[in-house]
Structures are given as structure tokens and as C-alpha cells.
C-alpha angles and dihedrals in degrees: 000000000000106000123252113243113259117235091242088062089059089053091051094050093049090051091046093049092053093041091055095044108034131067114239096242089054097048098093093047093048090048088056093049091050091048092245087127133005104230140003110257130202111275093026093111094053091046092051089048091059097053124348093194093051091045093055094038091055093056091049098054098087095046120098129224098271095052093041088055090052089049091048091053090052092049092050091051088064105024133041115232123161094193094048092046092051091046091052091049091048092051097045118019093031098031100100104038126042137185112229126225089249093059091043088056087052092052090050090051089051089054095049097084096060116102105226115022096222099017112235094341118111108269099218094049094051090047091050090049090056106031102026124201095358088083091064102044115125105208097108130093122213136180089276094055128255108001136159121254088251090057088049090052090050090051098048102033107027107026092037105022114205093022085115119031119229085253094055094044093050091045091053090048086058101257091145095053107025123106118287087241090062093041091055091045088055092055092046090050091052093051096042111121088238086065101037140345148192115002097003090049094049096044091051092046090053094048094049093045091053090056094045094052090080089070096039101264135110143182112252135175105249100177146319142263119204090341094309123116120255114206132199139174115253137166113272092242112120117286132159114266122226135030126290111258105172128026110181113171152136096061115195100176144354121012109269119244114229135196128184102243088186112013093184093060095033091244108169125195129190109225099175133034092006089150090062097064138040120236117201101205102179126104113250122237114273088260093064093235120143112196127191088243088061090056091047092050089049093048092047092053096044091049098042096248112157095205116049087213088069089063096060099083099039091044092050092046090052093051091045087053091056092048095047091046089062089064091216116143090203096050092048094048093048094046096047093040093051099050095037096046101042108021096087094032096056100027112174090005094061111123111226114254098211117201129217099002120186105235097169129013126211112187091210128081121234089255093052092044095044115179091341101097118178101167116041099187116028097169133041121215093222135000125195117189111199136173120302095028093294108159120186125198119198119195135185113208113221121183090271088070093065110008141047131216115271109250091220095046116020090195089066124072126210123206110256121202092197094055091049092047092052090052099050091043089055090048090054090051093051093046090051087053088057102259121135110227124200124179132201121200116232088234091069089070103048089123092061115105112205092192097057092021088230117157119209129222094258095056094042090053093049092052093045096048090050099050094041089058095039095049092044090049091056095041093246092120 
């Protein structure tokens, strides 16, 4: 099993990143700004002048893993460091689920049958991109005398192709012992459309995925580039396959009318009530993650704002208008609690909580369709789109989800087994497609006042507890 990174390594890489990027006389001030220390003390400048690395490391010794990871994130926002970035990834994203050496060997054996390891791309350049400086170390000795590892690779894999198998080459590069971050980067490089496409790409993706399944991972298409598939390694937990093509959300009025302008390419056009909804028309990153900053950038571009920061307030107000228009205490409490509670905390890493997203679309109205109902739930209350194709649906159950008005007294509702059965059947269908579905009961928000828009303590706690657990589960917090 590839080893988990010790906490002291994280301290070393934080100190190294600052030592490389910051002048000695600025180190104490930068440490205050990054919350490594609270104030600059007398003698700090002289201590930093003696050794920047030791100065920073000494101030990190008493800090635990969680605080160190927060400091590391702040460092990376200001300074580039491959080692620190990789360490943070190992200790957060890859901390809970690891790929063993046995499975890594199986993956390398699955790679062996391909012809050129990186297609027509230069072999050494691709290896350097994945494995870094190890490719150019000069501690090996070959038949021609002292030579670098890169020269040895050229001799065994370029001058005499097939002298080393792909498995032997990658093993010598460190594929069995490198970080999981690098190992997954290797797989993604091997499957990138610049390396291979079409049948060869699909067959290799399937073979690698089969090997990874033993440790709970798989290769999945996460997006596309110029029509070519982009693959990534993700946990085998359920996620929605395929890339997002249409995101229609935040309705403030009549239901939009859609037509397929190009049915072959799934090109949808809103021909009526287009001003009542928002349409996010950009491709998502290959990870499938949609961030608030992505929405801000999109809003700024579509409204001619030069600075995306100027889009923050008008975009939020527009989404809030849609949420308030629904007149749902639960929807308002969830929307307000999420952005108020996590906006400042997560900053640019905040996933967008998108309200009132059209999941299905039935061109007919209820009156036109009558009792013949094809699509039970056309619109979701909220959608979160996270890494690895994870899509989370959040619903607030009003009385219409499980009851119908009393014919004798429309102010009263009567429990209705048919309505409830339709709701749970739709939930099953969504979950089988890979969505996570979470429901709130309307009674959880009895202390929300829709006239004053005041949210009581009980509703606030319900929302905070849910998002704390959800965002930690998916390693956002």
C-alpha cells in the first residue's frame, strides 16, 4: 500500500514553499497574513534571516493537521508549489481511500499491450509531466558509463523500443510508490485524447477500470473536449455519468417553452418565457464541479461586466428572487443558510447551490396532459454539482408531495398514497441514475416567517447540521 503522507511532511512543504517564494525580511509579515503566527515579535526578522525554512517550520510545530491544511490552502492561493499541492491532495482528497501496490501492478499490466505509451507525444516530456524531476536524476550507471535516468530511458525505450516493457519503465519511474495524486495523473494522461482516442482509448479505459475496482475506484468519462472523451479516476460510489449539457434554473414566472434547435447535438433553445429563467451555457470542468465563482464569471460575461466580482451581488439577488418567489419556508432557509454560512468560509472553493433546476421537461401543461403523467418531478428545488460527477438533489416536501386538498374543505389536506408513491418512485429512479437525493420535511421550518423573511433558530440549526455533514462527506469542508 502506498504510504499516507505524515503531518510533518506537510509542515516541511509549507515551509519550503514560503522559503522559495518569499524574501527573508518579508517572512514574518507573510506568516501573520497566512495565520501562521498572530503578530511579528522583536527578533523575528533576524531569525528569518538566518533560515526562512526553520523560521516557518518552528511556528508550525504546534499546529495539528486540520489547521495545517487550512494554512496550506492559503499558501497555495498566493504561491505555486507542486510539492505542497500534491501533499494537500494526498492528505485530503486521497486520505480515506487508497490504491494498493497490488492493484497498481495490475494497472501497469493492463497498460502493457498498448503500442506507444503516450501515442505520438514525446515520451520524456510526458514522463516529466507526471513524475517530475526524478526523470532527470543522474545516479544510475549504464553500459555506456555514467548517464542520467532520462538517457537510460531513451536507450531502452526509444533507441531500442521494447527493451523495457511499459510496466518496467513505469515501475522504474516510481509508479508503484509515488503519491496517489501522481498515479491518477498518469492514468489520466494515458487516456487523454491527445494521447489516444476512440476505440483504443475506450478499451484501455475499460481495462484500467477493471483493475482499479478491487480498491473501490473506476475510470469514468467526466466530460469532453472538442467532442473527444475526457476520462478520470473516481471512487466507485454512485455518480452521474456523462457531462452536463443544459442547466436551466432559477425560474421567476411562467414555465419556459423549449425546442430542440439541433436534436442530434442536444441543442436546446427557449422560445418563450426565456426572461423567466437562467440558462448556464458553459461546459463544466472535466471533474463535473460547478463553483459559485463559475456562475459569477458566467454572469459577468453575459451582462458585460468587466470584473467578475461585480457579478456577485446581482447574481445572488436574482437567485434569491427565484427562491422567495416559490414561497417555501424550507427553500428560503436552505438557500439563505448555505450562502451565509459557507460563502466566506469556502471562498472560491464554494460549490454553487443552484435553485429550481429543470431536471425533466414536459412540453404540455397539466391541463393539457390531464391524468396522463409521464414526468412526476420536472423541477428540483436545489442541485449541487461536485467533483467526480457527484450530483446532489435537495428537496423540501410540502403537503403536495404526500397529500391532496379535501374536496369539501380546500383549506384541509388529506394524506394521499398515490402522491407519496409517485414521489418515492421518482426518488428511486434518480438514485439509480447516480444522483444523491436528500429531503427536508416542511415541519422543520415552522419558525421561518415568509412575511419578514426571518429564520428561527430551529431552522438554522437543521440547515447548518445538514450542510456541515454533507460537505465533510464529500471533502469540501
